[in-house]
Backbone bond lengths (Angstrom), bond angles and torsions (degrees), N, CA, C in turn:
res aa  C-N    CA-C-N  psi(-1)  N-CA   C-N-CA  omega(-1)  CA-C   N-CA-C  phi
1 X - - - 1.456 - - 1.526 111.13 -
2 X 1.348 116.75 -54.26 1.464 119.29 -176.09 1.530 111.40 -66.95
3 X 1.323 117.40 -32.10 1.467 119.77 177.79 1.518 111.04 -67.40
4 X 1.316 116.78 -36.67 1.463 120.48 177.29 1.527 110.47 -68.92
5 X 1.337 117.06 -38.94 1.462 120.93 177.09 1.527 109.99 -62.91
6 X 1.322 116.01 -43.54 1.464 120.31 178.77 1.523 111.02 -61.77
7 X 1.329 116.20 -41.95 1.466 120.80 -178.04 1.520 111.50 -64.33
8 X 1.325 117.01 -39.59 1.466 120.78 -174.84 1.525 113.27 -87.95
9 X 1.349 116.39 -37.23 1.467 119.26 -170.96 1.527 113.73 -116.52
10 X 1.341 116.20 0.48 1.473 121.75 175.12 1.529 112.20 56.24
11 X 1.340 115.31 46.59 1.459 119.92 175.81 1.530 110.08 -87.29
12 X 1.296 115.73 158.07 1.456 120.55 172.14 1.524 107.32 -83.43
13 X 1.323 117.38 123.32 1.462 120.40 -171.13 1.521 111.83 -130.35
14 X 1.326 115.19 163.04 1.453 124.56 166.12 1.518 106.33 -131.53
15 X 1.327 117.39 136.86 1.456 118.01 -177.37 1.519 113.65 -139.16
16 X 1.325 119.08 -10.67 1.455 120.44 -176.06 1.533 110.82 -86.67
17 X 1.340 114.57 169.22 1.462 120.81 -178.07 1.522 109.92 -75.56
18 X 1.312 115.09 88.09 1.453 120.57 176.77 1.514 109.15 -126.10
19 X 1.325 115.57 166.15 1.452 119.29 178.16 1.524 109.41 -66.44
20 X 1.324 114.88 151.58 1.465 119.57 -172.44 1.518 113.46 -64.05
21 X 1.352 117.68 -22.94 1.460 117.47 178.74 1.519 111.13 -68.88
22 X 1.338 117.31 -16.85 1.464 120.48 173.43 1.529 111.52 -80.32
23 X 1.313 116.47 -10.08 1.451 121.47 -178.38 1.522 112.31 -101.60
24 X 1.327 116.79 9.34 1.456 117.74 174.51 1.507 116.10 115.03
25 X 1.354 118.66 5.91 1.457 120.73 178.22 1.519 110.59 -111.02
26 X 1.290 116.35 148.88 1.460 121.36 172.27 1.519 108.83 -145.34
27 X 1.321 116.48 145.91 1.457 120.39 176.94 1.520 109.48 -75.99
28 X 1.314 116.93 145.94 1.454 121.30 176.25 1.528 108.32 -89.42
29 X 1.328 118.42 109.78 1.459 120.81 -172.78 1.515 114.31 -67.43
30 X 1.343 118.71 -18.73 1.454 120.89 -176.10 1.531 112.73 -84.87
31 X 1.317 117.51 -0.18 1.462 119.59 -176.77 1.524 109.82 -146.83
32 X 1.332 116.98 58.81 1.454 121.22 -173.03 1.531 112.41 -65.87
33 X 1.344 115.75 -32.88 1.458 118.03 -176.82 1.520 112.55 -64.12
34 X 1.328 116.91 -33.76 1.460 119.88 -178.15 1.523 112.33 -87.35
35 X 1.350 115.39 -7.33 1.466 120.40 177.35 1.522 112.34 57.93
36 X 1.313 117.00 37.13 1.457 120.25 179.62 1.518 110.90 -70.72
37 X 1.311 115.20 152.67 1.455 120.93 174.06 1.515 108.42 -133.47
38 X 1.313 115.73 159.61 1.461 120.71 177.37 1.513 108.99 -136.15
39 X 1.311 116.80 153.71 1.454 122.26 178.33 1.527 110.44 -82.14
40 X 1.305 116.36 132.93 1.464 118.96 169.92 1.520 109.67 -68.04
41 X 1.336 115.32 -33.99 1.466 121.35 179.85 1.526 107.89 -122.06
42 X 1.322 118.05 100.52 1.470 121.06 -175.10 1.523 114.17 -58.03
43 X 1.332 117.27 -27.02 1.461 119.59 -177.58 1.525 112.08 -92.56
44 X 1.317 117.78 16.30 1.463 120.90 -179.94 1.525 110.95 -83.06
45 X 1.335 115.28 161.48 1.463 122.06 175.40 1.523 106.38 -123.95
46 X 1.320 116.32 112.94 1.459 121.50 -172.65 1.521 110.32 -102.94
47 X 1.317 116.83 121.29 1.455 119.71 178.28 1.525 110.01 -146.34
48 X 1.314 115.69 159.86 1.462 120.74 -179.49 1.514 110.66 -163.60
49 X 1.341 117.12 170.45 1.461 121.26 -176.26 1.521 112.76 -93.53
50 X 1.330 115.69 147.36 1.458 122.83 171.84 1.520 107.57 -127.28
51 X 1.314 115.69 134.14 1.464 120.94 -175.59 1.526 109.24 -128.21
52 X 1.326 117.05 157.94 1.454 121.01 178.08 1.531 109.25 -55.15
53 X 1.334 117.99 130.17 1.462 120.84 -174.28 1.522 114.88 -55.87
54 X 1.325 117.57 -38.16 1.468 120.19 -177.15 1.522 111.74 -69.23
55 X 1.330 117.26 -51.54 1.466 119.61 -178.55 1.526 111.21 -68.55
56 X 1.341 116.88 -32.24 1.466 120.14 177.75 1.527 110.97 -65.22
57 X 1.334 116.17 -45.31 1.462 120.28 -179.05 1.523 111.23 -65.33
58 X 1.336 116.54 -41.70 1.460 120.06 -179.02 1.523 110.98 -66.37
59 X 1.324 116.97 -41.49 1.469 120.65 177.20 1.526 111.16 -62.78
60 X 1.333 115.96 -41.57 1.465 119.87 179.17 1.520 111.05 -62.56
61 X 1.324 116.93 -41.44 1.466 120.41 178.93 1.520 111.75 -61.20
62 X 1.321 116.04 -46.60 1.467 119.42 -177.97 1.523 111.65 -69.98
63 X 1.318 116.97 -27.38 1.466 119.94 179.96 1.525 111.40 -78.33
64 X 1.328 117.45 -45.10 1.454 121.10 -173.86 1.530 114.02 -96.70
65 X 1.320 117.17 -29.05 1.463 119.91 -174.66 1.528 112.26 -107.42
66 X 1.332 117.62 -58.44 1.467 121.33 -176.11 1.526 110.84 -87.81
67 X 1.299 115.71 50.86 1.458 120.36 -175.17 1.531 111.16 -89.68
68 X 1.319 114.81 168.70 1.464 121.40 -171.52 1.523 112.70 -60.25
69 X 1.329 118.07 -42.10 1.465 119.34 -175.18 1.530 112.91 -70.61
70 X 1.356 117.42 -13.59 1.459 120.79 178.88 1.529 112.65 -106.49
71 X 1.338 116.69 -37.17 1.460 120.47 -173.50 1.529 113.44 -120.10
72 X 1.326 117.17 -0.66 1.448 120.06 -178.51 1.514 111.72 84.83
73 X 1.320 115.77 178.44 1.454 122.17 -177.60 1.515 110.38 -83.99
74 X 1.337 116.58 131.19 1.463 124.29 179.78 1.537 112.44 50.86
75 X 1.321 118.17 57.20 1.466 120.80 -178.45 1.531 111.78 -74.14
76 X 1.312 115.67 157.10 1.463 121.58 172.72 1.525 106.55 -97.90
77 X 1.316 116.17 109.32 1.463 121.60 -176.66 1.524 109.19 -101.24
78 X 1.318 116.39 126.17 1.455 120.45 179.31 1.532 110.84 -66.00
79 X 1.320 115.69 143.25 1.461 120.70 -178.28 1.517 112.15 -58.92
80 X 1.333 117.27 -37.55 1.464 120.59 -179.06 1.522 111.10 -61.36
81 X 1.328 116.81 -38.90 1.464 120.63 179.24 1.525 110.23 -68.67
82 X 1.326 116.81 -40.85 1.468 120.42 178.10 1.523 109.91 -60.03
83 X 1.330 117.00 -48.10 1.462 120.78 -177.80 1.523 111.46 -65.85
84 X 1.327 116.54 -34.14 1.463 119.91 176.57 1.521 111.10 -65.28
85 X 1.337 116.54 -44.59 1.465 120.74 -179.75 1.529 111.65 -67.47
86 X 1.328 116.67 -30.83 1.457 120.09 179.94 1.526 112.06 -63.21
87 X 1.318 116.83 -24.08 1.460 120.05 -178.83 1.525 113.24 -106.34
88 X 1.353 117.16 -9.56 1.465 118.78 -173.87 1.521 114.01 -123.89
89 X 1.327 118.36 -6.33 1.452 120.25 -176.32 1.527 110.66 -65.58
90 X 1.329 115.98 151.47 1.465 120.91 -176.42 1.521 112.80 -64.16
91 X 1.330 117.75 -20.15 1.460 120.90 179.86 1.519 112.95 -82.88
92 X 1.330 117.79 -8.34 1.452 120.83 -177.17 1.522 109.92 -80.84
93 X 1.331 115.99 131.01 1.458 120.48 176.51 1.532 109.34 -65.83
94 X 1.341 118.10 135.43 1.462 120.56 -175.23 1.517 114.44 -73.34
95 X 1.316 118.97 -26.48 1.458 121.24 -174.72 1.516 111.01 -79.34
96 X 1.323 118.29 127.67 1.470 119.36 178.23 1.513 111.09 -61.92
97 X 1.327 115.56 135.81 1.455 120.58 178.40 1.506 114.31 84.42
98 X 1.334 118.53 2.27 1.462 120.34 -175.46 1.518 111.17 -75.60
99 X 1.325 117.58 -114.16 1.450 120.31 -176.29 1.523 111.71 -123.83
100 X 1.320 117.75 20.57 1.453 119.38 178.61 1.513 110.71 56.56
101 X 1.319 116.46 -127.28 1.453 120.61 176.56 1.523 109.78 -66.33
102 X 1.314 115.42 133.34 1.457 121.20 -172.27 1.519 112.33 -55.56
103 X 1.331 115.38 129.97 1.456 121.88 166.76 1.522 106.21 -92.05
104 X 1.309 117.31 105.05 1.468 119.91 -176.68 1.513 111.69 -56.88
105 X 1.330 117.21 -39.90 1.457 118.45 -172.46 1.536 112.12 -76.02
106 X 1.354 117.46 -4.13 1.456 120.03 178.99 1.527 112.70 -104.97
107 X 1.316 118.29 3.25 1.459 121.13 -168.63 1.526 116.49 -52.10
108 X 1.330 121.06 -44.10 1.460 117.04 -177.60 1.519 113.30 -63.74
109 X 1.348 116.43 -26.80 1.452 119.13 176.11 1.529 110.53 -68.75
110 X 1.320 115.86 -29.82 1.454 120.16 -174.37 1.523 113.20 -93.52
111 X 1.334 117.67 -6.86 1.460 120.24 -177.96 1.521 111.50 -59.99
112 X 1.321 117.61 -37.40 1.455 121.38 -176.43 1.526 111.85 -89.45
113 X 1.326 115.47 1.06 1.459 119.65 -177.25 1.521 110.32 -81.13
114 X 1.308 118.02 126.22 1.454 121.85 177.50 1.512 108.97 -152.10
115 X 1.320 116.03 138.98 1.460 120.10 179.33 1.519 111.76 -93.86
116 X 1.327 118.17 -3.42 1.457 121.12 -176.25 1.528 110.99 -63.97
117 X 1.312 116.56 126.55 1.450 120.97 175.84 1.514 114.55 78.94
118 X 1.328 118.03 4.54 1.466 120.64 -179.03 1.523 110.09 -99.47
119 X 1.322 115.91 136.51 1.456 117.86 172.44 1.521 109.05 -79.98
120 X 1.319 116.71 177.64 1.470 120.28 -173.51 1.519 112.18 -61.23
121 X 1.327 117.04 -43.22 1.459 120.73 -179.15 1.528 110.61 -64.91
122 X 1.334 117.34 -43.14 1.463 121.05 179.85 1.520 111.21 -64.93
123 X 1.316 115.52 -37.38 1.461 119.85 179.62 1.524 110.86 -65.25
124 X 1.324 116.93 -43.10 1.461 120.84 177.33 1.524 110.40 -61.94
125 X 1.323 116.67 -43.84 1.461 120.88 -179.61 1.524 110.92 -64.78
126 X 1.341 116.90 -41.42 1.458 120.91 178.73 1.524 110.88 -62.00
127 X 1.321 116.55 -41.73 1.458 120.74 177.81 1.527 110.77 -63.62
128 X 1.317 116.17 -42.19 1.467 120.94 177.15 1.532 110.69 -58.83
129 X 1.332 116.87 -43.08 1.462 120.29 -179.88 1.522 111.30 -64.17
130 X 1.328 116.77 -38.58 1.458 120.11 179.77 1.531 110.66 -62.61
131 X 1.322 116.24 -45.58 1.469 120.43 179.83 1.521 109.85 -64.85
132 X 1.325 117.37 -41.15 1.453 121.05 178.97 1.526 111.07 -60.20
133 X 1.328 117.26 -42.23 1.462 120.98 179.59 1.519 111.27 -64.31
134 X 1.315 116.71 -40.09 1.462 120.60 -179.83 1.533 110.06 -62.31
135 X 1.331 116.27 -47.46 1.459 121.27 -179.50 1.524 110.72 -61.35
136 X 1.324 117.27 -40.08 1.451 121.33 -177.20 1.520 112.97 -74.76
137 X 1.328 117.96 -35.24 1.456 120.47 -172.44 1.521 113.45 -85.98
138 X 1.317 117.84 -28.51 1.460 119.34 178.70 1.527 110.06 -84.41
139 X 1.320 116.07 139.34 1.461 120.33 178.62 1.525 111.75 -70.54
140 X 1.330 115.75 -31.89 1.464 119.09 -179.61 1.521 109.26 -161.28
141 X 1.328 115.68 133.81 1.460 122.52 171.45 1.518 107.49 -116.72
142 X 1.329 116.33 114.31 1.463 116.89 179.52 1.519 109.52 -90.88
143 X 1.313 115.17 143.85 1.460 121.96 -176.19 1.520 108.60 -92.61
144 X 1.310 115.29 116.72 1.471 121.78 -175.55 1.525 111.02 -55.97
145 X 1.321 116.54 -39.06 1.462 120.62 -176.27 1.528 112.33 -76.77
146 X 1.331 116.89 -6.87 1.475 121.66 178.06 1.529 107.69 -130.72
147 X 1.315 115.11 53.98 1.462 120.16 -168.91 1.528 112.20 -63.65
148 X 1.333 118.69 -39.03 1.462 119.85 -177.64 1.524 111.31 -66.91
149 X 1.336 117.06 -46.66 1.468 119.80 177.14 1.529 110.54 -61.14
150 X 1.330 115.95 -42.03 1.457 120.64 -178.67 1.515 111.47 -62.32
151 X 1.329 116.53 -42.60 1.458 119.88 -178.90 1.528 111.59 -68.81
152 X 1.323 117.23 -34.96 1.465 119.91 177.46 1.528 109.96 -64.70
153 X 1.336 117.26 -43.84 1.464 121.03 177.62 1.522 110.30 -64.61
154 X 1.327 116.35 -46.43 1.467 120.83 -179.51 1.527 110.94 -58.09
155 X 1.326 116.49 -45.83 1.462 120.33 -179.82 1.522 111.55 -64.50
156 X 1.321 116.85 -36.30 1.462 120.53 -178.38 1.524 111.46 -68.70
157 X 1.326 117.62 -44.53 1.469 119.68 -176.97 1.521 112.30 -77.75
158 X 1.333 117.81 -16.96 1.472 120.56 178.47 1.527 111.99 -106.90
159 X 1.333 116.17 1.90 1.470 121.76 177.46 1.529 112.76 63.23
160 X 1.329 116.42 35.34 1.459 120.95 174.15 1.525 109.64 -87.27
161 X 1.323 115.56 154.03 1.454 120.62 178.13 1.528 110.97 -86.89
162 X 1.319 115.66 163.13 1.463 121.73 179.17 1.524 110.72 -56.44
163 X 1.318 116.73 -42.98 1.463 119.44 -177.98 1.525 112.33 -67.83
164 X 1.344 117.49 -17.80 1.454 120.29 177.34 1.522 112.34 -72.14
165 X 1.332 116.36 -30.01 1.461 118.84 -176.69 1.524 113.15 -102.40
166 X 1.342 117.85 -16.80 1.457 119.82 -177.11 1.524 111.46 -63.10
167 X 1.335 116.19 -34.25 1.463 120.02 -179.09 1.517 110.46 -67.28
168 X 1.343 117.21 -31.85 1.462 120.62 177.56 1.519 110.83 -61.07
169 X 1.313 117.08 -38.19 1.463 121.26 -179.88 1.526 111.28 -75.92
170 X 1.324 116.85 -39.66 1.461 120.29 -172.47 1.522 114.37 -85.22
171 X 1.332 117.06 -31.00 1.461 119.52 -175.46 1.521 110.28 -58.22
172 X 1.310 114.99 144.18 1.454 121.27 -176.27 1.528 110.75 -52.58
173 X 1.308 116.61 110.03 1.461 120.75 -178.07 1.524 110.54 -84.19
174 X 1.318 114.76 149.31 1.454 119.37 172.12 1.520 107.25 -79.61
175 X 1.294 117.00 118.88 1.448 119.24 -176.74 1.518 110.02 -144.77
176 X 1.331 114.79 158.05 1.459 119.74 -179.84 1.519 109.98 -62.57
177 X 1.326 114.98 151.72 1.451 120.53 -177.58 1.514 113.49 86.49
178 X 1.341 117.21 11.93 1.466 121.33 178.43 1.529 109.17 -144.32
179 X 1.313 115.56 175.34 1.463 121.27 -179.18 1.527 110.18 -98.46
180 X 1.321 115.51 148.82 1.452 120.77 170.23 1.520 108.75 -142.68
181 X 1.323 115.42 165.67 1.457 120.04 178.16 1.523 108.68 -83.47
182 X 1.324 116.30 128.02 1.461 120.60 178.02 1.522 109.37 -74.52
183 X 1.339 116.08 132.65 1.465 120.54 -177.34 1.526 112.96 -109.99
184 X 1.327 117.02 10.63 1.455 119.61 -178.75 1.530 109.37 -152.38
185 X 1.333 115.94 162.97 1.454 122.01 175.34 1.511 114.32 75.20
186 X 1.334 114.95 -168.48 1.459 120.79 -175.98 1.513 113.07 -68.53
187 X 1.351 117.18 -20.69 1.466 121.07 -179.99 1.530 112.52 -94.78
188 X 1.326 117.30 14.65 1.462 120.92 -177.40 1.530 111.01 -57.02
189 X 1.324 115.38 133.29 1.460 121.16 179.45 1.517 113.87 87.35
190 X 1.342 117.74 -3.69 1.453 121.42 -179.87 1.525 110.04 -108.20
191 X 1.332 115.51 161.42 1.455 120.66 178.21 1.528 110.25 -82.88
192 X 1.301 115.91 139.80 1.459 119.36 173.39 1.515 109.61 -138.79
193 X 1.316 114.67 151.72 1.460 121.40 -176.24 1.520 109.54 -91.97
194 X 1.331 116.17 129.99 1.465 121.15 179.21 1.527 109.33 -92.13
195 X 1.320 115.51 104.93 1.460 120.54 -178.98 1.525 111.63 -63.16
196 X 1.319 115.24 141.96 1.463 120.93 -178.52 1.523 110.64 -83.30
197 X 1.338 117.89 130.50 1.470 120.68 176.27 1.520 111.16 -62.51
198 X 1.306 116.22 147.21 1.462 121.33 179.46 1.526 108.80 -116.39
199 X 1.313 116.99 104.59 1.459 122.59 179.38 1.522 108.87 -86.04
200 X 1.314 116.90 87.73 1.456 122.36 -177.73 1.536 110.27 -74.96
201 X 1.343 117.86 162.95 1.471 120.27 176.67 1.531 112.66 -55.76
202 X 1.334 116.40 -37.90 1.464 119.12 179.93 1.531 110.91 -66.98
203 X 1.328 117.32 -38.43 1.455 120.06 178.02 1.523 110.79 -69.65
204 X 1.328 117.12 -35.20 1.458 119.80 175.40 1.519 110.40 -59.55
205 X 1.332 116.18 -40.75 1.457 120.00 177.76 1.524 110.45 -68.06
206 X 1.323 117.05 -40.65 1.470 121.27 179.25 1.521 111.18 -61.86
207 X 1.329 115.82 -42.24 1.455 120.55 179.07 1.526 112.59 -77.28
208 X 1.348 116.25 -11.05 1.470 121.14 -178.78 1.520 110.77 53.15
209 X 1.324 116.41 57.27 1.453 121.12 -172.45 1.525 113.46 -76.39
210 X 1.320 117.68 -25.31 1.462 118.22 -178.64 1.527 110.39 -90.53
211 X 1.322 116.30 154.16 1.461 120.65 -179.32 1.528 110.73 -61.34
212 X 1.333 116.78 -36.87 1.456 120.16 -179.72 1.524 110.21 -62.61
213 X 1.337 116.00 -44.84 1.465 119.65 179.14 1.520 110.72 -64.50
214 X 1.333 116.63 -41.32 1.452 120.62 -176.11 1.529 111.07 -66.07
215 X 1.330 117.19 -35.55 1.455 119.41 -176.73 1.519 111.96 -82.64
216 X 1.324 118.87 -32.97 1.455 121.21 -173.50 1.520 113.25 -95.08
217 X 1.344 118.26 -20.63 1.450 119.63 -173.51 1.517 113.64 -123.73
218 X 1.324 117.85 13.74 1.452 119.88 -172.18 1.522 112.48 -58.98
219 X 1.345 117.54 -36.99 1.455 119.41 -178.47 1.521 112.51 -70.97
220 X 1.314 116.29 -21.35 1.455 120.13 -177.91 1.524 112.46 -97.44
221 X 1.310 117.28 -2.52 1.451 120.51 -174.31 1.526 110.69 -94.82
222 X 1.309 116.20 106.96 1.466 121.26 178.23 1.522 110.41 -58.71
223 X 1.320 115.90 -39.12 1.462 119.85 -176.84 1.527 111.44 -62.18
224 X 1.327 116.53 -47.85 1.462 120.03 -178.44 1.527 111.57 -66.78
225 X 1.314 116.37 -37.76 1.460 120.14 178.52 1.522 110.18 -63.85
226 X 1.327 116.54 -40.96 1.458 120.87 -178.25 1.525 112.07 -72.76
227 X 1.324 117.14 -25.43 1.462 119.71 -168.55 1.516 114.58 -126.53
228 X 1.326 118.48 23.24 1.461 118.03 -175.96 1.523 111.91 -63.90
229 X 1.343 117.94 -27.41 1.458 119.89 176.22 1.514 111.76 -65.32
230 X 1.319 115.91 -36.76 1.460 121.61 177.96 1.529 109.88 -65.46
231 X 1.337 116.33 -42.03 1.461 120.14 177.95 1.520 111.07 -66.73
232 X 1.327 116.28 -37.64 1.456 119.95 178.49 1.524 110.81 -63.81
233 X 1.333 116.77 -41.43 1.460 120.46 176.52 1.524 110.82 -63.02
234 X 1.328 116.47 -43.50 1.463 120.69 -178.86 1.522 111.38 -63.20
235 X 1.336 116.60 -45.89 1.458 120.21 178.73 1.529 110.92 -65.73
236 X 1.319 117.12 -37.14 1.469 120.75 179.56 1.518 111.05 -66.11
237 X 1.341 116.31 -41.41 1.467 120.40 178.83 1.523 110.38 -63.90
238 X 1.330 117.17 -39.07 1.462 120.75 177.66 1.525 111.31 -64.20
239 X 1.330 116.64 -44.61 1.462 119.92 179.53 1.528 111.34 -66.85
240 X 1.326 115.67 -37.00 1.458 119.61 177.25 1.522 111.22 -63.37
241 X 1.339 116.03 -41.08 1.460 120.50 176.96 1.515 110.80 -61.68
242 X 1.333 116.85 -44.06 1.467 120.98 178.72 1.531 111.43 -61.35
243 X 1.337 116.43 -45.10 1.464 120.41 -178.31 1.523 111.69 -66.61
244 X 1.338 116.15 -39.01 1.464 119.49 178.37 1.522 109.97 -65.63
245 X 1.317 116.42 -41.75 1.473 121.38 176.79 1.527 110.45 -57.58
246 X 1.334 116.13 -48.26 1.466 120.46 -178.72 1.530 110.97 -65.36
247 X 1.331 116.97 -38.92 1.468 120.40 -179.84 1.529 110.61 -64.33
248 X 1.324 116.60 -45.01 1.458 120.42 179.82 1.527 111.11 -64.96
249 X 1.320 115.60 -36.39 1.465 120.14 -176.44 1.518 112.59 -80.33
250 X 1.324 116.09 -50.78 1.468 120.31 -171.42 1.522 113.63 -84.95
251 X 1.338 116.89 -35.01 1.460 119.33 -174.87 1.527 113.58 -101.08
252 X 1.322 117.47 -30.46 1.467 119.99 -178.86 1.519 112.89 -104.23
253 X 1.329 117.09 -8.08 1.452 120.34 171.40 1.516 116.59 83.75
254 X 1.327 118.35 12.75 1.462 119.83 176.92 1.530 110.10 -77.48
255 X 1.315 116.19 139.63 1.463 121.24 177.00 1.525 108.04 -84.55
256 X 1.336 116.68 80.10 1.458 120.87 -174.25 1.525 111.97 -66.95
257 X 1.327 116.89 -40.79 1.467 119.64 178.20 1.522 110.34 -63.58
258 X 1.328 116.33 -39.51 1.461 120.27 177.21 1.506 111.90 -64.91
259 X 1.323 117.23 -37.85 1.471 121.10 178.15 1.528 110.84 -66.14
260 X 1.324 116.18 -40.52 1.465 119.56 178.81 1.524 110.51 -64.70
261 X 1.329 117.59 -42.28 1.464 120.84 177.56 1.523 111.15 -63.04
262 X 1.322 115.83 -38.55 1.460 119.82 180.00 1.524 111.07 -67.02
263 X 1.332 116.11 -39.09 1.462 120.14 176.81 1.525 110.73 -61.81
264 X 1.322 116.56 -47.90 1.470 120.54 -179.25 1.528 110.87 -63.59
265 X 1.336 116.78 -37.24 1.464 120.24 179.07 1.526 110.68 -65.53
266 X 1.332 116.46 -42.69 1.457 119.67 -179.90 1.519 111.22 -66.89
267 X 1.334 117.58 -38.34 1.465 121.05 175.78 1.521 109.87 -59.31
268 X 1.334 116.50 -44.91 1.468 121.17 179.73 1.526 110.86 -62.15
269 X 1.329 117.24 -44.93 1.470 121.02 179.87 1.520 110.76 -61.89
270 X 1.314 116.67 -45.50 1.461 120.66 -177.72 1.521 111.45 -65.64
271 X 1.328 117.74 -43.41 1.462 120.55 179.29 1.521 110.82 -64.42
272 X 1.325 116.95 -36.61 1.462 121.16 178.11 1.525 110.55 -65.33
273 X 1.332 115.97 -43.51 1.460 119.85 178.57 1.527 111.24 -62.99
274 X 1.301 116.34 -41.58 1.460 120.23 -179.93 1.524 111.14 -66.11
275 X 1.321 115.97 -38.13 1.456 120.63 -178.70 1.519 111.44 -68.53
276 X 1.323 116.67 -33.04 1.465 121.18 -175.78 1.522 113.11 -89.27
277 X 1.299 117.60 -12.88 1.458 120.18 -170.48 1.521 112.94 -107.80
278 X 1.311 114.66 144.58 1.463 122.66 169.12 1.524 108.73 -117.99
279 X 1.311 114.62 40.77 1.458 121.29 -173.42 1.523 111.41 -58.97
280 X 1.321 116.21 131.51 1.462 120.65 -179.59 1.527 112.15 -64.90
281 X 1.326 116.01 -28.51 1.466 119.47 178.50 1.522 110.11 -60.62
282 X 1.330 115.62 -43.36 1.463 119.21 -179.63 1.521 111.34 -69.59
283 X 1.303 116.63 -37.89 1.454 119.86 178.78 1.523 111.27 -62.49
284 X 1.330 116.17 -41.84 1.459 119.69 -178.56 1.523 112.70 -72.29
285 X 1.332 116.25 -35.64 1.463 119.64 -179.66 1.525 112.03 -80.41
286 X 1.318 114.77 -35.24 1.450 120.26 -166.12 1.528 112.59 -97.99
287 X 1.309 116.66 -41.98 1.459 119.53 -176.65 1.520 110.55 86.21
288 X 1.339 117.98 166.94 1.463 122.23 -174.14 1.518 114.62 -66.29
289 X 1.331 118.76 -22.78 1.465 119.47 -177.33 1.517 112.76 -113.62
290 X 1.314 117.91 -7.57 1.445 120.11 179.43 1.502 113.59 86.48
291 X 1.307 117.50 -24.77 1.457 122.39 176.17 1.515 107.75 -135.27
292 X 1.317 117.13 -168.93 1.452 120.01 -175.17 1.515 115.32 -74.26
293 X 1.330 118.10 -14.60 1.464 121.50 -177.10 1.528 110.41 -108.35
294 X 1.331 116.34 134.88 1.456 118.64 176.11 1.523 109.80 -84.11
295 X 1.312 116.88 -178.49 1.462 121.20 -175.16 1.518 113.91 -70.55
296 X 1.330 117.03 -10.02 1.463 121.75 176.20 1.524 112.18 -98.51
297 X 1.322 116.17 5.37 1.454 119.57 178.68 1.515 113.57 79.61
298 X 1.308 116.80 22.92 1.459 120.71 178.94 1.524 109.15 -108.52
299 X 1.316 115.77 142.68 1.459 120.83 179.63 1.521 109.59 -70.74
300 X 1.326 117.74 125.86 1.457 121.25 -179.83 1.521 110.21 -65.48
301 X 1.308 116.64 126.82 1.466 119.91 -179.99 1.520 111.61 -68.45
302 X 1.339 116.95 -24.95 1.469 120.39 -179.12 1.525 112.20 -90.66
303 X 1.340 116.20 0.01 1.463 120.31 -175.94 1.521 110.81 -69.20
304 X 1.338 115.71 130.37 1.459 121.52 178.29 1.526 107.68 -134.83
305 X 1.329 116.40 100.25 1.454 118.56 -172.55 1.528 113.10 -67.37
306 X 1.313 117.69 -21.25 1.470 118.95 178.52 1.517 111.21 -73.33
307 X 1.313 117.91 -21.65 1.454 122.17 178.90 1.525 112.80 -99.79
308 X 1.344 116.88 -28.80 1.460 120.23 -171.63 1.515 114.39 -100.79
309 X 1.330 117.94 -23.58 1.458 121.43 -169.46 1.532 111.13 -132.19
310 X 1.331 115.82 164.64 1.464 120.13 175.25 1.528 110.28 -62.43
311 X 1.340 114.44 -48.00 1.456 121.61 -178.10 1.520 107.17 -165.02
312 X 1.337 115.91 138.11 1.466 120.30 -177.04 1.531 108.47 49.46
313 X 1.356 118.78 -121.64 1.467 117.98 175.90 1.529 111.00 -116.63
314 X 1.339 115.78 37.10 1.458 122.15 175.47 1.535 109.37 -97.85
315 X 1.347 115.67 134.44 1.460 120.53 176.33 1.510 113.95 67.53
316 X 1.311 116.78 30.37 1.471 119.38 -178.07 1.533 110.71 -66.46
317 X 1.315 115.00 140.89 1.452 121.22 179.80 1.514 113.90 92.82
318 X 1.331 117.13 4.38 1.473 118.85 -174.24 1.529 112.48 -64.49
319 X 1.325 117.45 -32.45 1.464 119.10 -179.54 1.520 111.47 -67.82
320 X 1.318 115.85 -31.73 1.458 120.03 175.84 1.526 110.05 -63.75
321 X 1.331 116.27 -45.45 1.458 120.01 179.64 1.515 111.38 -65.91
322 X 1.328 117.16 -39.59 1.461 119.79 177.34 1.520 111.36 -63.17
323 X 1.328 115.64 -35.04 1.462 120.99 178.08 1.528 110.08 -59.41
324 X 1.337 117.04 -43.70 1.455 120.49 178.88 1.520 111.73 -74.83
325 X 1.331 117.46 -36.26 1.463 120.64 177.95 1.526 111.54 -60.32
326 X 1.331 115.83 -38.82 1.466 120.26 -179.55 1.521 111.95 -62.80
327 X 1.334 116.90 -24.45 1.469 120.18 -178.18 1.524 112.75 -85.15
328 X 1.348 116.93 -6.89 1.465 120.34 -177.63 1.529 111.22 -94.08
329 X 1.313 115.92 154.66 1.463 121.25 176.18 1.530 109.43 -69.12
330 X 1.337 115.27 149.65 1.465 119.95 -179.79 1.528 111.98 -59.06
331 X 1.309 116.37 -31.94 1.471 120.44 -178.63 1.520 111.83 -61.01
332 X 1.329 116.57 -29.94 1.466 121.31 -178.43 1.525 111.70 -81.92
333 X 1.327 116.61 -37.02 1.467 119.82 -171.34 1.524 113.46 -103.94
334 X 1.344 117.47 4.87 1.459 121.29 177.38 1.523 109.49 -118.20
335 X 1.324 116.20 154.23 1.466 119.28 178.09 1.524 110.61 -60.63
């Protein structure tokens, strides 16, 4: 998203996994008790993703721990090992009730967070304050599990057009069960396979994913006890999205439901066009695999990320989508 905004509108952006103080926030040292923060750049717009704690943690484990070079392709991981890693991995926040697996973009908010010397009530209150600060300081938190609604709200409050966000949805996403180019470590520049997480029935019970499990077993669930701050942030982001949607619709007069329908319609039209077409423009821009790695995990020799992608292997195939967007009437691709 931010790379596409930079490409079209020449904004100054940050998009990599860095601590939030690199994105324009700093703690105010003269008022540590209130946990105030200030913008380094007052005219900045700060936003980031929030995902369900269980699926986020499992995806992180399979990406960083149960990866191909350590466990092979599509490994069968025992539930006991998964649950052990969920509580011992280096990415897990040590304080009970904090944020579970580290949210890199929230780090300055969590620097002052410590459970040492706090009783249970104080710890709960401290966690509540941390989540409250995050909600207040970020301009927008989009919910990964509600990406279409989130993008419609984001586009509305930032005055982006429908065609500005459609490419974010359509561009070849990095997802489990496919290859991507490694950008760090000893395998940098090589293709690696992203193993798909396996949410087994036992893990579903461990994560307490159903409302019945959450209400009847919460005291017995190590996962929920360790990560209730993460769940609080997730629920808060969802409620914030709902309230922003209602505010834009009911008080500012935007047809949010109509915008969402229009987005879904355009996605359907674009996918249909792509499915029916063997356009040479797309072949030349996109390549046979859409990104730098082919289906055998080999780097495409014809791959040119400066021509095919926003940057590195992010947003690959965007020129193909723009090619089809240009052929559509403005009424279809504009709000």
